Structures are given as structure tokens and as C-alpha cells.
C-alpha positions as CSV (number, residue, x, y, z in Angstrom):
1,M,-7.6,2.7,-12.3
2,S,-10.7,1.2,-10.8
3,G,-13.8,3.0,-10.9
4,A,-15.6,0.8,-8.4
5,R,-17.1,2.3,-5.4
6,E,-18.6,-0.5,-3.6
7,I,-17.6,-4.3,-2.8
8,D,-19.5,-7.2,-1.5
9,L,-18.2,-8.9,1.5
10,R,-19.7,-11.6,3.5
11,E,-20.6,-9.6,6.3
12,S,-21.2,-6.2,4.7
13,S,-23.0,-6.0,1.1
14,N,-22.3,-2.8,-0.8
15,H,-19.2,-2.0,1.2
16,P,-17.5,1.4,0.0
17,T,-14.4,0.9,-1.7
18,G,-12.3,2.7,-4.3
19,Y,-8.6,3.1,-5.1
20,W,-5.9,3.6,-2.2
21,L,-5.2,7.2,-2.1
22,E,-1.4,7.1,-1.0
23,E,-0.6,4.6,-3.9
24,A,-2.5,6.4,-6.9
25,L,-1.5,9.8,-5.9
26,L,2.3,9.2,-4.9
27,S,2.7,7.0,-7.9
28,Y,1.3,9.7,-10.3
29,E,3.3,12.5,-8.8
30,R,6.6,10.5,-9.2
31,F,5.7,9.9,-12.8
32,V,4.9,13.2,-13.9
33,A,8.1,14.7,-11.9
34,A,10.2,12.2,-13.8
35,G,8.7,13.6,-17.2
36,A,6.1,10.7,-18.0
37,E,3.3,11.9,-19.9
38,V,0.3,10.2,-17.9
39,V,-3.1,9.4,-19.2
40,V,-5.5,8.3,-16.2
41,M,-8.0,5.7,-17.3
42,T,-10.9,4.0,-15.7
43,P,-12.6,0.9,-17.5
44,D,-15.8,3.0,-18.7
45,G,-14.6,6.2,-17.6
46,T,-16.2,6.9,-14.3
47,A,-14.4,9.0,-12.0
48,P,-12.4,7.0,-9.5
49,V,-13.2,7.5,-5.8
50,P,-10.6,6.9,-2.9
51,D,-11.3,4.1,-0.5
52,P,-12.7,5.5,2.8
53,Y,-10.7,3.4,4.8
54,G,-7.2,4.6,3.2
55,L,-8.3,8.0,4.0
56,R,-7.6,7.4,8.0
57,P,-4.8,9.1,9.6
58,V,-3.3,5.8,10.6
59,F,-2.4,5.2,7.1
60,H,-0.7,8.6,6.6
61,Y,1.9,8.6,9.3
62,P,4.9,10.8,8.3
63,A,7.8,9.0,6.9
64,Q,10.0,10.2,9.9
65,D,7.7,8.4,12.4
66,R,7.5,5.4,10.5
67,D,11.1,5.0,10.0
68,Y,11.9,5.6,13.6
69,F,9.5,2.8,14.6
70,A,11.2,0.6,12.4
71,S,14.7,1.4,13.8
72,V,12.7,0.6,17.4
73,Y,11.1,-2.6,16.4
74,R,14.4,-4.0,14.8
75,T,15.8,-4.2,18.2
76,F,13.3,-6.8,19.4
77,H,15.1,-9.9,17.8
78,H,18.1,-10.5,16.1
79,D,16.6,-12.5,13.2
80,P,14.2,-10.2,11.5
81,D,12.0,-13.1,10.6
82,D,10.9,-13.5,14.2
83,I,9.8,-9.8,14.1
84,R,5.8,-10.1,13.4
85,I,4.4,-6.5,13.1
86,T,0.9,-6.7,11.9
87,L,-1.3,-3.4,11.2
88,H,-2.8,-3.8,14.6
89,H,0.5,-2.9,16.1
90,T,1.3,0.0,13.8
91,T,-2.4,1.4,13.9
92,E,-3.9,0.6,17.3
93,L,-1.1,0.5,20.0
94,N,0.5,4.0,19.3
95,L,3.9,2.4,18.6
96,V,4.6,4.8,15.9
97,A,4.5,7.6,18.4
98,G,7.8,6.4,19.9
99,R,9.8,9.3,17.6
100,R,7.7,12.1,19.3
101,I,8.2,10.6,22.8
102,A,12.0,10.3,22.3
103,Q,12.0,13.9,21.1
104,R,10.5,15.0,24.7
105,L,12.8,12.8,26.7
106,V,15.7,14.4,25.0
107,A,14.4,17.6,25.8
108,A,13.9,16.5,29.5
109,G,17.8,15.7,29.6
110,R,17.9,11.9,28.2
111,T,20.6,11.3,25.5
112,V,19.5,10.5,22.3
113,A,20.6,6.8,22.8
114,E,18.9,6.5,26.1
115,A,15.8,7.7,24.7
116,H,15.7,5.0,21.8
117,D,16.4,2.4,24.6
118,L,13.6,3.4,26.7
119,I,11.2,3.5,23.7
120,S,12.6,0.1,22.4
121,R,12.1,-1.5,25.9
122,A,8.7,-0.4,26.0
123,A,7.5,-1.1,22.6
124,R,8.9,-4.6,22.8
125,I,6.6,-5.2,25.8
126,A,3.4,-3.4,24.0
127,W,4.1,-5.7,21.0
128,R,4.7,-8.8,22.6
129,E,1.6,-8.2,25.3
130,D,-0.5,-6.4,22.9
131,R,-0.7,-3.2,25.4
132,D,-0.7,0.5,24.4
133,L,2.7,2.0,24.5
134,V,1.7,4.9,26.5
135,G,0.1,2.6,29.3
136,V,3.4,0.5,29.1
137,M,5.7,3.3,29.8
138,L,3.6,4.7,32.6
139,A,3.1,1.3,34.3
140,E,6.6,-0.3,33.6
141,G,8.6,2.7,35.0
142,L,10.0,3.4,31.2
143,D,8.5,6.9,31.1
144,G,11.8,8.6,31.8
145,G,10.2,10.9,34.2
146,L,7.6,12.3,31.6
147,P,4.2,12.8,32.9
148,E,1.2,11.0,31.2
149,A,0.2,14.5,29.6
150,S,3.2,14.8,27.8
151,L,3.2,11.1,26.5
152,T,-0.6,11.7,25.5
153,Q,0.5,14.8,23.8
154,A,3.0,13.1,21.6
155,V,0.3,10.6,20.5
156,D,-2.0,13.5,19.9
157,E,0.4,15.3,17.9
158,L,1.3,12.2,15.8
159,N,-2.5,11.6,15.0
160,E,-3.1,15.4,14.2
161,E,-0.2,15.8,11.8
162,S,-1.2,12.4,10.0
163,Q,-4.7,13.9,9.7
164,A,-3.3,16.8,8.1
165,V,-1.2,14.3,5.6
166,A,-4.1,12.7,4.8
167,D,-6.3,16.0,4.2
168,D,-3.5,17.3,1.8
169,R,-3.1,14.3,-0.4
170,L,-6.8,14.3,-0.8
171,A,-6.5,17.6,-2.0
172,R,-3.8,16.9,-4.3
173,A,-5.7,14.1,-5.7
174,N,-9.0,16.1,-6.2
175,A,-6.8,18.7,-7.9
176,I,-5.6,16.4,-10.7
177,E,-7.8,16.5,-13.8
178,G,-7.5,13.0,-14.9
179,F,-8.7,11.7,-11.6
180,Q,-11.8,13.7,-12.1
181,S,-12.5,13.4,-15.6
182,P,-10.4,9.8,-16.7
183,V,-10.2,8.5,-20.0
184,A,-12.6,5.4,-20.7
185,L,-10.5,2.4,-21.4
186,S,-13.5,1.0,-23.6
187,S,-13.4,3.7,-25.9
188,L,-9.5,3.1,-27.0
189,S,-8.7,1.1,-30.0
190,D,-6.2,-1.6,-30.0
191,D,-4.0,0.9,-32.0
192,Q,-4.4,3.8,-29.3
193,L,-3.4,1.2,-26.6
194,G,-0.4,0.1,-28.4
195,E,0.8,3.7,-28.3
196,F,1.5,3.4,-24.6
197,D,5.0,2.5,-23.3
198,A,3.9,1.4,-19.7
199,M,0.6,0.8,-17.9
200,F,0.3,1.0,-13.9
201,A,-2.4,0.4,-11.7
202,P,-2.7,1.3,-8.0
203,G,-4.7,-0.8,-5.4
204,G,-7.4,-0.6,-3.0
205,H,-10.0,-2.9,-2.8
206,G,-11.5,-1.4,-6.0
207,P,-9.5,-3.3,-8.4
208,M,-10.8,-6.6,-7.3
209,V,-14.3,-5.5,-8.3
210,D,-14.3,-4.3,-11.7
211,L,-10.6,-5.2,-13.1
212,P,-10.5,-8.9,-13.3
213,E,-12.9,-10.1,-15.8
214,N,-13.0,-6.9,-17.7
215,P,-12.4,-7.2,-21.6
216,D,-11.0,-3.8,-22.3
217,V,-8.5,-4.9,-19.4
218,A,-7.7,-7.9,-21.3
219,R,-7.2,-6.2,-24.6
220,L,-4.7,-3.5,-22.8
221,L,-2.8,-6.5,-21.1
222,S,-2.4,-8.5,-24.7
223,V,-1.7,-5.4,-26.8
224,L,1.2,-4.1,-24.2
225,H,2.2,-7.6,-23.5
226,A,3.0,-8.5,-27.3
227,K,5.2,-5.3,-27.8
228,G,6.9,-6.0,-24.4
229,A,6.0,-2.7,-22.7
230,T,6.1,-2.6,-19.2
231,I,2.8,-4.0,-17.1
232,S,3.0,-3.0,-13.3
233,A,0.1,-3.3,-10.7
234,L,0.4,-2.5,-6.7
235,C,-1.1,-4.3,-3.9
236,H,-4.6,-5.4,-5.2
237,A,-4.4,-4.2,-8.6
238,P,-2.4,-7.5,-9.7
239,A,-6.1,-8.4,-9.8
240,L,-6.5,-7.0,-13.3
241,L,-3.9,-9.5,-14.3
242,L,-6.7,-12.3,-13.9
243,A,-8.3,-10.6,-17.0
244,A,-5.4,-11.5,-19.4
245,P,-6.2,-14.2,-22.0
246,D,-4.8,-17.4,-22.4
247,R,-1.7,-17.9,-24.8
248,I,-1.7,-19.7,-28.0
249,D,-0.7,-22.7,-25.9
250,G,-3.9,-22.4,-23.7
251,Q,-1.7,-21.1,-20.6
252,W,-2.4,-17.9,-18.9
253,L,-0.5,-15.0,-20.4
254,F,1.4,-14.6,-17.2
255,E,1.7,-18.3,-16.5
256,G,5.3,-18.8,-14.8
257,F,6.0,-15.4,-14.4
258,R,7.3,-14.4,-10.8
259,L,5.2,-11.5,-9.1
260,T,3.5,-10.4,-5.8
261,S,0.4,-8.6,-4.3
262,Y,-1.4,-7.7,-1.0
263,T,-1.0,-11.3,0.7
264,N,-3.5,-13.3,2.4
265,E,-1.8,-12.4,5.7
266,E,-2.3,-8.8,5.1
267,E,-5.8,-9.2,4.1
268,D,-6.6,-11.0,7.2
269,Q,-5.1,-8.2,9.2
270,N,-7.0,-5.3,7.5
271,E,-10.5,-4.1,8.6
272,I,-12.2,-4.8,5.4
273,G,-10.7,-8.2,5.1
274,R,-11.9,-9.3,8.1
275,L,-15.6,-8.4,7.2
276,G,-15.0,-11.9,4.5
277,M,-13.1,-11.0,1.1
278,P,-15.5,-12.9,-1.6
279,W,-11.9,-14.5,-2.9
280,L,-8.3,-13.7,-1.7
281,L,-6.0,-12.4,-4.5
282,A,-2.8,-13.9,-3.7
283,S,-4.6,-17.5,-3.9
284,A,-6.3,-16.6,-7.3
285,L,-3.1,-15.3,-8.7
286,Q,-1.3,-18.7,-7.4
287,N,-4.0,-20.9,-9.0
288,A,-3.9,-19.0,-12.3
289,G,-0.2,-20.0,-12.7
290,A,1.7,-17.2,-11.2
291,I,5.0,-18.0,-9.1
292,F,4.1,-16.1,-5.9
293,D,6.8,-14.2,-4.2
294,D,6.2,-12.2,-0.9
295,A,8.2,-10.4,1.5
296,P,9.4,-12.6,4.5
297,F,6.8,-10.7,6.8
298,P,3.8,-8.6,6.0
299,W,3.9,-4.8,5.3
300,A,7.4,-4.8,4.1
301,S,8.2,-3.0,1.0
302,H,8.6,-5.8,-1.7
303,V,8.7,-5.4,-5.3
304,V,9.1,-8.1,-7.9
305,V,10.4,-7.6,-11.3
306,D,10.0,-10.3,-13.8
307,R,10.7,-9.3,-17.9
308,N,8.1,-6.6,-18.5
309,L,6.0,-7.4,-15.2
310,I,6.4,-5.1,-12.1
311,T,4.3,-5.9,-9.3
312,G,4.4,-4.6,-5.6
313,Q,3.0,-6.2,-2.5
314,N,1.3,-3.5,-0.4
315,P,1.0,0.5,0.0
316,Y,4.4,0.5,1.9
317,S,6.0,-0.8,-1.7
318,T,4.5,2.5,-3.5
319,E,7.3,4.3,-4.2
320,A,9.7,1.4,-4.8
321,T,7.3,0.1,-7.6
322,A,7.1,3.6,-9.3
323,D,10.7,3.8,-9.3
324,A,11.2,0.3,-11.1
325,V,8.5,1.6,-13.4
326,L,10.7,4.7,-14.1
327,K,13.8,2.6,-14.5
328,S,12.0,0.4,-17.0
329,L,11.5,3.4,-19.1
330,A,14.8,4.9,-18.4
331,L,13.5,7.6,-16.7
332,L,15.2,7.1,-13.5
């Protein structure tokens, strides 16, 4: 894990950063549940901190609400490549509240299919015209007879439950001993590093600060790669691969490997990225010699496995990436 707490952005120096809570916690819990022995490390033993940005409730929507929204936006076009769902759409237009509004429509006498149709029609207008879902339903006569108070109550309910999810996840992370007192990577010998069967790094913007040029990260990658152990990183964490030394032929250790990471398009859509990243991860990996393989559209779950390297694109790829690691270890 990254131990970084600040990142210098073009428009905000010393901006708070850290690890992405969802990626670190859910992966850790998945590994432990599968029977893996997990050692938490940061470069110098500094306790990692969650990125404050990643604690916002919009990043902790319950899975059933996100899944329902996915079933809605898939109705916008026949070809999914024509559907561009941005972070703005999912966090600022109340589109993810659709499931809870649909429940109220059903309670008011609509069938499940009728409720889904009303939500889909309203959501498409909101998506296309950059308007709030509740406002569209009221203005366009797609409210199904529900009063404004009922619609806004559904939005409030989603936000309250999402905040509760975020609070619960933070409490669970704070209860993990390794997150509070990690091992210093710098304290381990090459022989000790060689005892690990795999490594996994969660994202957040922190990894872009203290991992790419770290000599101990370089040692870890060299030792694990030499034995064919699983090397895995998620979201911004593939930045650590840039620390890898050159091979004997002078090429980067992961030259020609197919991989993914947080994309430039996704970076342009998040609040921190818009403050001006000092460099772009996807571009840096491509420039180093990687074959970059991203999903057809941003924010899709996407995992790439090439030999012993496993990479995930974004927070929505968390569980799939963790499962790929477990499969590589025959634990799933």
C-alpha cells in the first residue's frame, strides 16, 4: 500500500491523498476469506491513510442500486459502445436513485416493467441533457403520479445508506491491524521478499507519489517476477510497475506486457484529476513499453491477465481483480 498523504497537483499543492478505501478493504477481506495469509506493507512502514475523496458516499452506493442503474442505462442504445456514462452522470444527477424510485412506483400500483420503463425514459433524458433525474421526472410527466417529496425522499434514502456503507467500511479498515501498523518494505531482505507467493497493490492517487521510483518496490518486483509469482495492481497502483528495473537486454521489465490501469479519460472525469495531475498513469505505462488494454468505455469493470501480471482498471474492477489473484494462487 502507498503511505503517501499528499500529492502536488497543478492547481492544489499538498493536496490530501492516500489509498482508495473500497479497493484496499474489499480486496483484503476477500483474500483473508479465501484463506490467504496477508502481510500489509508500505514502503517505509508509514501507516496508510484513506484518500478523503474516496470516503464520499457517492463512491459507496450499494451494489443493488448500481446494478439497477446499469440495467437502466443499457436501454439507452442498442450498441453499448454508444453509451458514455461518466463519473458526473453517476454521482451528480441522482441517476443511481432509480431503483428506490422504482420501488415507490411499484408500491403506488405500477408493474415492475412499467416502473423500469419510466425510470429508463427519464434517465435517458437526464443523461442526454445533463439534468437531474428527479427534475426530469417531474418536468416531463414521467413521475408516475408520485409527488416530489416521494422522489426526493428516495434520493435522500440512497445518500444516507451510502454514507452508512462508507462509515462501515472505514471502521472495518481501521480495525485491520496491518493497516494501522504495516511492515516496512524497506526492512525486508531479498530472501524474505522471495517467500511471498503474490503481491497486490490497491489504488488511490497515493501510489503515484511514493511507489513509481522506489528502490524497494523495484526489489520486490524483481524478486517476485524472477520466480514467476503473481504481481497485481489495481486502478492507480500499476504506477508501481514503473519502478521495475530494466531486463538484461535493456528493456523495461514489463516491456510488451498487456495491462490496464486507471485511464486518462477516467482521470479527466474525477475531481482530483481536474485539478491537474503532474503526469498521467496510462500514458506513462504506454511510454514505458506496456501494451495498454482498457475497457471500451470508462468505469467498466476490466481486468487484464498476462502471464504473472494481473491489473485492474478502476474501483469497479476491485472484486474481479482480487478474484483473479486468488485464481492464480488456486484459492478460488
